[in-house]
C-alpha atoms as a printed R data frame, in Angstrom:
    type eleno elety resid chain resno       x       y       z
1   ATOM     1    CA   MET     A     1   0.443  21.410  -7.322
2   ATOM     2    CA   PRO     A     2  -0.588  18.920  -3.504
3   ATOM     3    CA   ILE     A     3  -0.199  15.434  -4.728
4   ATOM     4    CA   ASP     A     4  -0.400  12.011  -3.047
5   ATOM     5    CA   LEU     A     5   0.839   9.002  -4.838
6   ATOM     6    CA   HIS     A     6  -0.361   5.915  -1.855
7   ATOM     7    CA   THR     A     7  -3.778   5.690  -0.958
8   ATOM     8    CA   HIS     A     8  -5.917   3.049   0.209
9   ATOM     9    CA   SER     A     9  -9.875   2.207  -0.287
10  ATOM    10    CA   THR     A    10 -12.395   0.299   0.855
11  ATOM    11    CA   ALA     A    11 -11.396  -1.665  -2.297
12  ATOM    12    CA   SER     A    12  -8.807  -3.049   0.142
13  ATOM    13    CA   ASP     A    13  -8.844  -2.034   3.286
14  ATOM    14    CA   GLY     A    14  -9.311   1.643   3.303
15  ATOM    15    CA   SER     A    15 -12.702   3.145   5.099
16  ATOM    16    CA   LEU     A    16 -13.162   5.403   2.142
17  ATOM    17    CA   THR     A    17 -14.655   4.443  -1.082
18  ATOM    18    CA   PRO     A    18 -12.859   5.006  -4.304
19  ATOM    19    CA   THR     A    19 -15.613   8.161  -5.006
20  ATOM    20    CA   GLU     A    20 -15.071   9.204  -1.545
21  ATOM    21    CA   LEU     A    21 -11.048   8.852  -1.808
22  ATOM    22    CA   VAL     A    22 -11.449  11.549  -4.487
23  ATOM    23    CA   GLU     A    23 -13.886  13.516  -3.434
24  ATOM    24    CA   HIS     A    24 -11.942  14.202   0.050
25  ATOM    25    CA   ALA     A    25  -8.896  14.629  -2.129
26  ATOM    26    CA   ALA     A    26 -10.743  17.518  -4.263
27  ATOM    27    CA   LEU     A    27 -12.061  19.268  -1.013
28  ATOM    28    CA   LEU     A    28  -7.916  19.315   0.125
29  ATOM    29    CA   GLY     A    29  -7.355  20.689  -2.817
30  ATOM    30    CA   ILE     A    30  -4.587  17.621  -3.842
31  ATOM    31    CA   GLU     A    31  -4.840  17.620  -7.586
32  ATOM    32    CA   VAL     A    32  -2.976  14.406  -8.075
33  ATOM    33    CA   ILE     A    33  -3.923  11.435  -6.230
34  ATOM    34    CA   ALA     A    34  -2.867   7.096  -6.958
35  ATOM    35    CA   LEU     A    35  -4.962   4.919  -6.027
36  ATOM    36    CA   THR     A    36  -3.130   1.976  -4.865
37  ATOM    37    CA   ASP     A    37  -4.946  -0.522  -2.820
38  ATOM    38    CA   HIS     A    38  -3.685  -3.471  -1.684
39  ATOM    39    CA   ASP     A    39  -3.197  -7.137  -4.685
40  ATOM    40    CA   THR     A    40  -6.798  -5.192  -6.394
41  ATOM    41    CA   LEU     A    41  -7.368  -2.802  -9.281
42  ATOM    42    CA   ASP     A    42 -11.138  -3.246  -8.446
43  ATOM    43    CA   GLY     A    43 -11.613   0.184  -7.319
44  ATOM    44    CA   ILE     A    44  -9.849   2.519 -10.017
45  ATOM    45    CA   SER     A    45 -13.532   2.111 -12.683
46  ATOM    46    CA   ASP     A    46 -15.352   4.583  -9.990
47  ATOM    47    CA   ALA     A    47 -12.089   6.175  -8.963
48  ATOM    48    CA   ALA     A    48 -11.723   7.232 -12.621
49  ATOM    49    CA   VAL     A    49 -15.276   8.386 -12.765
50  ATOM    50    CA   ALA     A    50 -15.253  10.557  -9.935
51  ATOM    51    CA   ALA     A    51 -11.538  12.110 -10.484
52  ATOM    52    CA   GLU     A    52 -12.900  13.246 -14.054
53  ATOM    53    CA   ALA     A    53 -16.200  14.969 -12.385
54  ATOM    54    CA   ALA     A    54 -13.922  16.640  -9.223
55  ATOM    55    CA   GLY     A    55 -11.246  17.808 -11.710
56  ATOM    56    CA   VAL     A    56  -8.238  15.218 -10.076
57  ATOM    57    CA   GLU     A    57  -6.042  13.580 -12.080
58  ATOM    58    CA   LEU     A    58  -6.032   9.977 -10.659
59  ATOM    59    CA   ILE     A    59  -3.135   7.812 -11.299
60  ATOM    60    CA   PRO     A    60  -3.862   3.885 -11.384
61  ATOM    61    CA   GLY     A    61  -2.101   1.595  -8.944
62  ATOM    62    CA   VAL     A    62  -1.734  -1.278  -6.680
63  ATOM    63    CA   GLU     A    63   0.397  -2.409  -3.590
64  ATOM    64    CA   LEU     A    64   1.942  -5.429  -4.070
65  ATOM    65    CA   SER     A    65   3.174  -7.120  -0.304
66  ATOM    66    CA   LEU     A    66   6.401  -8.972  -1.523
67  ATOM    67    CA   ASP     A    67   8.194 -12.029   0.029
68  ATOM    68    CA   TRP     A    68  11.022 -11.028   2.168
69  ATOM    69    CA   ASP     A    69  11.389 -12.585   5.321
70  ATOM    70    CA   ARG     A    70  13.283  -9.537   7.227
71  ATOM    71    CA   GLY     A    71  10.262  -7.530   7.654
72  ATOM    72    CA   GLY     A    72   7.518  -5.978   5.491
73  ATOM    73    CA   MET     A    73   9.008  -5.411   1.775
74  ATOM    74    CA   HIS     A    74   5.825  -3.600   0.014
75  ATOM    75    CA   MET     A    75   6.031  -2.245  -3.735
76  ATOM    76    CA   LEU     A    76   3.532   0.540  -5.395
77  ATOM    77    CA   VAL     A    77   3.018   0.131  -9.073
78  ATOM    78    CA   LEU     A    78   1.668   3.191 -10.560
79  ATOM    79    CA   TRP     A    79   0.276   4.094 -13.662
80  ATOM    80    CA   LEU     A    80  -1.079   0.023 -14.057
81  ATOM    81    CA   GLU     A    81  -4.000   0.082 -15.791
82  ATOM    82    CA   PRO     A    82  -7.367  -2.382 -15.386
83  ATOM    83    CA   GLY     A    83  -7.559  -5.246 -17.779
84  ATOM    84    CA   SER     A    84  -5.299  -7.963 -18.586
85  ATOM    85    CA   GLY     A    85  -1.788  -7.729 -18.614
86  ATOM    86    CA   PRO     A    86   1.514  -9.745 -17.281
87  ATOM    87    CA   LEU     A    87   0.676  -8.312 -13.313
88  ATOM    88    CA   GLN     A    88  -2.811  -7.767 -14.040
89  ATOM    89    CA   ASP     A    89  -3.748 -11.593 -14.371
90  ATOM    90    CA   ARG     A    90  -1.361 -12.308 -11.303
91  ATOM    91    CA   LEU     A    91  -3.297 -10.040  -9.432
92  ATOM    92    CA   ALA     A    92  -6.328 -12.287  -9.322
93  ATOM    93    CA   GLU     A    93  -4.057 -15.557  -8.125
94  ATOM    94    CA   LEU     A    94  -2.360 -12.898  -5.309
95  ATOM    95    CA   GLN     A    95  -6.308 -12.223  -3.896
96  ATOM    96    CA   GLU     A    96  -6.912 -15.775  -3.510
97  ATOM    97    CA   ALA     A    97  -3.963 -16.121  -1.682
98  ATOM    98    CA   ARG     A    98  -5.049 -13.739   0.489
99  ATOM    99    CA   ASN     A    99  -8.784 -15.044   0.919
100 ATOM   100    CA   ASN     A   100  -7.191 -18.397   1.698
101 ATOM   101    CA   ARG     A   101  -5.117 -16.557   4.414
102 ATOM   102    CA   ASN     A   102  -7.886 -15.000   6.132
103 ATOM   103    CA   ALA     A   103  -9.907 -18.054   6.583
104 ATOM   104    CA   ARG     A   104  -6.419 -19.527   8.645
105 ATOM   105    CA   ILE     A   105  -6.691 -16.560  10.510
106 ATOM   106    CA   VAL     A   106 -10.141 -17.331  11.691
107 ATOM   107    CA   GLY     A   107  -9.187 -20.259  12.386
108 ATOM   108    CA   ARG     A   108  -5.856 -19.436  14.617
109 ATOM   109    CA   LEU     A   109  -7.953 -16.085  16.586
110 ATOM   110    CA   ASN     A   110 -10.779 -18.748  17.384
111 ATOM   111    CA   GLU     A   111  -8.244 -21.338  18.732
112 ATOM   112    CA   LEU     A   112  -7.013 -17.982  20.774
113 ATOM   113    CA   GLY     A   113 -10.196 -17.359  22.387
114 ATOM   114    CA   LEU     A   114 -11.713 -14.952  19.856
115 ATOM   115    CA   SER     A   115 -14.996 -15.561  18.344
116 ATOM   116    CA   ILE     A   116 -14.734 -14.246  15.332
117 ATOM   117    CA   THR     A   117 -16.311 -15.481  11.880
118 ATOM   118    CA   LEU     A   118 -15.589 -14.939   8.402
119 ATOM   119    CA   GLY     A   119 -19.150 -13.686   7.928
120 ATOM   120    CA   GLU     A   120 -18.134 -10.910  10.477
121 ATOM   121    CA   VAL     A   121 -14.954  -9.407   8.503
122 ATOM   122    CA   GLU     A   122 -16.528  -9.946   5.403
123 ATOM   123    CA   THR     A   123 -19.461  -7.952   6.344
124 ATOM   124    CA   GLU     A   124 -16.804  -5.320   7.678
125 ATOM   125    CA   ALA     A   125 -14.725  -5.127   4.564
126 ATOM   126    CA   GLY     A   126 -18.136  -4.560   2.574
127 ATOM   127    CA   THR     A   127 -17.470  -5.160  -0.930
128 ATOM   128    CA   GLY     A   128 -13.824  -4.495  -1.011
129 ATOM   129    CA   SER     A   129 -11.274  -7.531  -0.254
130 ATOM   130    CA   VAL     A   130 -10.573  -8.296   2.945
131 ATOM   131    CA   GLY     A   131  -7.455  -7.322   5.452
132 ATOM   132    CA   ARG     A   132  -6.106  -7.199   8.458
133 ATOM   133    CA   PRO     A   133  -7.279  -4.109   9.276
134 ATOM   134    CA   HIS     A   134 -10.908  -5.468   9.187
135 ATOM   135    CA   PHE     A   135 -10.231  -7.975  11.555
136 ATOM   136    CA   ALA     A   136  -8.935  -5.798  14.095
137 ATOM   137    CA   ALA     A   137 -11.950  -3.647  13.768
138 ATOM   138    CA   VAL     A   138 -14.001  -6.419  14.480
139 ATOM   139    CA   MET     A   139 -12.021  -6.883  17.386
140 ATOM   140    CA   VAL     A   140 -12.340  -3.595  18.670
141 ATOM   141    CA   ARG     A   141 -15.991  -3.779  18.176
142 ATOM   142    CA   LYS     A   142 -16.441  -6.833  20.209
143 ATOM   143    CA   GLY     A   143 -14.431  -5.730  23.083
144 ATOM   144    CA   TYR     A   144 -10.928  -7.769  22.775
145 ATOM   145    CA   VAL     A   145  -8.838  -5.103  22.158
146 ATOM   146    CA   THR     A   146  -9.286  -1.327  22.437
147 ATOM   147    CA   ASP     A   147  -8.076  -0.115  19.226
148 ATOM   148    CA   ILE     A   148  -6.804  -1.355  16.030
149 ATOM   149    CA   GLU     A   149  -3.375  -0.675  16.733
150 ATOM   150    CA   GLU     A   150  -3.304  -2.814  19.829
151 ATOM   151    CA   ALA     A   151  -5.283  -5.546  17.797
152 ATOM   152    CA   PHE     A   152  -2.004  -5.458  15.621
153 ATOM   153    CA   ASP     A   153   0.323  -5.654  18.171
154 ATOM   154    CA   GLU     A   154  -1.392  -8.525  20.337
155 ATOM   155    CA   TYR     A   155  -2.595 -10.377  17.840
156 ATOM   156    CA   LEU     A   156  -2.215  -9.555  13.929
157 ATOM   157    CA   ALA     A   157   1.255  -8.185  13.276
158 ATOM   158    CA   ASN     A   158   4.486 -10.202  11.518
159 ATOM   159    CA   GLY     A   159   5.279 -12.717  14.320
160 ATOM   160    CA   ARG     A   160   2.549 -12.041  16.621
161 ATOM   161    CA   PRO     A   161  -0.145 -15.014  17.481
162 ATOM   162    CA   GLY     A   162  -2.790 -14.494  14.952
163 ATOM   163    CA   TYR     A   163  -0.911 -13.433  12.315
164 ATOM   164    CA   MET     A   164  -0.796 -15.615   8.882
165 ATOM   165    CA   SER     A   165   1.766 -15.420   6.017
166 ATOM   166    CA   ARG     A   166   0.358 -16.089   2.346
167 ATOM   167    CA   GLN     A   167   1.057 -16.075  -0.999
168 ATOM   168    CA   ARG     A   168   3.856 -13.094  -2.487
169 ATOM   169    CA   LEU     A   169   5.744 -12.448  -5.579
170 ATOM   170    CA   ARG     A   170   9.715 -11.983  -5.396
171 ATOM   171    CA   PRO     A   171  10.818  -8.462  -5.420
172 ATOM   172    CA   GLU     A   172  12.825  -9.344  -9.133
173 ATOM   173    CA   GLU     A   173   9.549 -10.898 -10.561
174 ATOM   174    CA   ALA     A   174   7.219  -8.203  -9.479
175 ATOM   175    CA   ILE     A   175   9.406  -5.579 -10.782
176 ATOM   176    CA   GLU     A   176   9.362  -7.836 -14.266
177 ATOM   177    CA   LEU     A   177   5.526  -7.956 -14.401
178 ATOM   178    CA   ALA     A   178   5.214  -4.425 -13.481
179 ATOM   179    CA   ARG     A   179   7.298  -3.322 -16.216
180 ATOM   180    CA   ARG     A   180   5.612  -5.323 -18.444
181 ATOM   181    CA   SER     A   181   2.761  -4.388 -17.756
182 ATOM   182    CA   GLY     A   182   3.263  -0.187 -18.514
183 ATOM   183    CA   GLY     A   183   3.390   0.315 -14.925
184 ATOM   184    CA   VAL     A   184   6.026   1.743 -12.727
185 ATOM   185    CA   PRO     A   185   7.364   0.151  -9.852
186 ATOM   186    CA   VAL     A   186   8.430   1.958  -6.569
187 ATOM   187    CA   LEU     A   187  10.088   0.453  -3.234
188 ATOM   188    CA   ALA     A   188   7.041   1.485  -0.718
189 ATOM   189    CA   HIS     A   189   7.548   2.736   2.875
190 ATOM   190    CA   PRO     A   190  11.512   0.964   3.001
191 ATOM   191    CA   HIS     A   191  12.013   1.413   6.847
192 ATOM   192    CA   THR     A   192   9.719  -1.714   7.026
193 ATOM   193    CA   MET     A   193  12.299  -3.699   5.337
194 ATOM   194    CA   GLY     A   194  14.212  -4.937   8.696
195 ATOM   195    CA   LEU     A   195  17.775  -4.339   7.420
196 ATOM   196    CA   ASP     A   196  20.487  -3.896  10.114
197 ATOM   197    CA   ASN     A   197  22.660  -1.538   9.029
198 ATOM   198    CA   GLN     A   198  23.820   0.671   5.625
199 ATOM   199    CA   ALA     A   199  25.967  -2.393   4.066
200 ATOM   200    CA   GLU     A   200  22.489  -4.196   4.012
201 ATOM   201    CA   VAL     A   201  20.624  -1.630   2.859
202 ATOM   202    CA   GLU     A   202  22.812  -0.511  -0.068
203 ATOM   203    CA   ALA     A   203  23.140  -4.243  -1.308
204 ATOM   204    CA   MET     A   204  19.297  -4.175  -1.580
205 ATOM   205    CA   MET     A   205  18.820  -0.854  -3.228
206 ATOM   206    CA   ARG     A   206  21.536  -2.328  -5.917
207 ATOM   207    CA   ARG     A   207  19.640  -5.714  -6.059
208 ATOM   208    CA   LEU     A   208  16.572  -3.943  -6.720
209 ATOM   209    CA   SER     A   209  17.486  -1.010  -8.823
210 ATOM   210    CA   ASP     A   210  19.641  -3.453 -11.109
211 ATOM   211    CA   ALA     A   211  16.338  -5.469 -11.384
212 ATOM   212    CA   GLY     A   212  14.615  -2.306 -12.776
213 ATOM   213    CA   LEU     A   213  13.103  -0.788 -10.050
214 ATOM   214    CA   VAL     A   214  12.012   2.807 -10.853
215 ATOM   215    CA   GLY     A   215  11.979   4.607  -7.765
216 ATOM   216    CA   ILE     A   216  11.738   5.234  -3.747
217 ATOM   217    CA   GLU     A   217   9.023   6.096  -1.523
218 ATOM   218    CA   CYS     A   218  11.118   8.911   0.080
219 ATOM   219    CA   HIS     A   219   8.092  11.037   1.205
220 ATOM   220    CA   TYR     A   220   6.768   8.518   3.178
221 ATOM   221    CA   GLY     A   221   3.196  10.061   5.593
222 ATOM   222    CA   SER     A   222   5.480   9.638   8.581
223 ATOM   223    CA   TYR     A   223   8.882  10.361   7.460
224 ATOM   224    CA   THR     A   224  10.691  13.378   9.136
225 ATOM   225    CA   ALA     A   225  12.372  16.073   7.270
226 ATOM   226    CA   ASP     A   226  15.684  14.231   7.712
227 ATOM   227    CA   GLU     A   227  14.465  11.049   6.854
228 ATOM   228    CA   ARG     A   228  13.290  12.532   4.172
229 ATOM   229    CA   SER     A   229  16.641  14.030   2.683
230 ATOM   230    CA   GLY     A   230  18.082  10.799   3.196
231 ATOM   231    CA   TYR     A   231  16.312   8.760   0.856
232 ATOM   232    CA   VAL     A   232  16.269  11.141  -1.765
233 ATOM   233    CA   ARG     A   233  19.693  11.191  -1.457
234 ATOM   234    CA   MET     A   234  19.953   6.911  -1.276
235 ATOM   235    CA   ALA     A   235  17.775   7.813  -4.385
236 ATOM   236    CA   ARG     A   236  20.047   9.245  -6.275
237 ATOM   237    CA   ARG     A   237  22.888   7.369  -5.323
238 ATOM   238    CA   PHE     A   238  21.583   4.070  -7.369
239 ATOM   239    CA   GLY     A   239  19.462   6.032 -10.398
240 ATOM   240    CA   LEU     A   240  16.363   5.725  -8.717
241 ATOM   241    CA   LEU     A   241  13.585   8.534  -8.486
242 ATOM   242    CA   PRO     A   242  11.955   9.491  -5.495
243 ATOM   243    CA   ALA     A   243   8.219   8.879  -5.001
244 ATOM   244    CA   GLY     A   244   5.786   9.724  -2.070
245 ATOM   245    CA   GLY     A   245   2.218   9.757  -0.558
246 ATOM   246    CA   SER     A   246   0.448   9.320   2.843
247 ATOM   247    CA   ASP     A   247  -0.489   5.857   2.866
248 ATOM   248    CA   PHE     A   248  -4.016   7.224   3.868
249 ATOM   249    CA   HIS     A   249  -6.427   4.339   5.135
250 ATOM   250    CA   GLY     A   250  -8.964   6.622   6.686
251 ATOM   251    CA   THR     A   251 -10.303   5.214  10.037
252 ATOM   252    CA   TYR     A   252  -7.882   2.196   9.553
253 ATOM   253    CA   LYS     A   253  -4.963   3.973  10.268
254 ATOM   254    CA   THR     A   254  -5.405   6.704  12.608
255 ATOM   255    CA   GLY     A   255  -3.892  10.020  12.785
256 ATOM   256    CA   VAL     A   256  -2.873   9.786   9.091
257 ATOM   257    CA   MET     A   257  -3.885  12.341   6.864
258 ATOM   258    CA   LEU     A   258  -4.789  12.644   2.972
259 ATOM   259    CA   GLY     A   259  -2.021  14.388   1.454
260 ATOM   260    CA   THR     A   260   0.024  14.932   4.135
261 ATOM   261    CA   GLY     A   261   0.500  11.641   6.390
262 ATOM   262    CA   SER     A   262   0.730  11.734  10.108
263 ATOM   263    CA   VAL     A   263   3.815  14.524  10.029
264 ATOM   264    CA   GLY     A   264   2.752  17.045   7.725
265 ATOM   265    CA   ILE     A   265   4.832  16.497   4.636
266 ATOM   266    CA   SER     A   266   4.449  17.789   1.639
267 ATOM   267    CA   VAL     A   267   5.065  15.635  -1.626
268 ATOM   268    CA   PRO     A   268   7.231  17.594  -3.776
269 ATOM   269    CA   SER     A   269   5.192  18.114  -7.535
270 ATOM   270    CA   GLU     A   270   8.191  17.917  -9.263
271 ATOM   271    CA   ILE     A   271   8.813  14.080  -8.579
272 ATOM   272    CA   LEU     A   272   5.995  13.802 -10.654
273 ATOM   273    CA   GLU     A   273   7.074  14.188 -14.023
274 ATOM   274    CA   PRO     A   274  10.002  12.177 -14.284
275 ATOM   275    CA   LEU     A   275   8.077   9.140 -12.791
276 ATOM   276    CA   ARG     A   276   5.155   9.453 -14.950
277 ATOM   277    CA   SER     A   277   8.711   9.219 -18.293
278 ATOM   278    CA   MET     A   278   9.236   5.972 -16.809
279 ATOM   279    CA   ARG     A   279   6.163   4.254 -17.814
280 ATOM   280    CA   SER     A   280   6.866   1.667 -20.440
């Protein structure tokens, strides 16, 4: 049973609408898909309608960027239903922080000599929330960079001159809110955390496991077979469940295919039910 537990739509920084994403999954034979847009559940209702029509199981979710200064720490929260709840209510605050950050990015890019307006970026984003890939797309269209990857490498990635930080949840806070809201928290793409050695990795895994983390994204869209096996072993060592997905963004992340990522992964269907059983 093909599954993909990490995808993005136009509700955040993907290029396909929630409906198009689900329809694309159905065409590819993907039977279970999680929509995990950044800091928002706005695409879930449209995706759910499309999923019912297409015979695809939709798992509602979100991807959170966490407060972590060593690299990028992201958390998927699966089975997080739209509506009111401890984490759901905090998402509105996070979205406001994202909006404030976007205005500051415009100002910084203008200082760097790039004539870009917030209106142009909002138009690129359409009805979804604005993210850095939308800035990158405008930069490509105006000829400041050749592609989205260059926009991040030169301006928008953490540590580059156009990067701006924003309000984020602490890891333990995110896990606690996720569990109280009925969701299943999964550490996304653990290689991005910027940890230097095995001792640091093990200390972080112990910290997150003790806080109530449920799983690790072991089957990520760019991981080799050896990397996937290594993360599965690490998950088992700390009593965590393996998860996996492509991190599909459509044209905003070139070379990443829905369901298979960039290296042709196949997320094992047997990971699904253990994760589902951890819903609170």
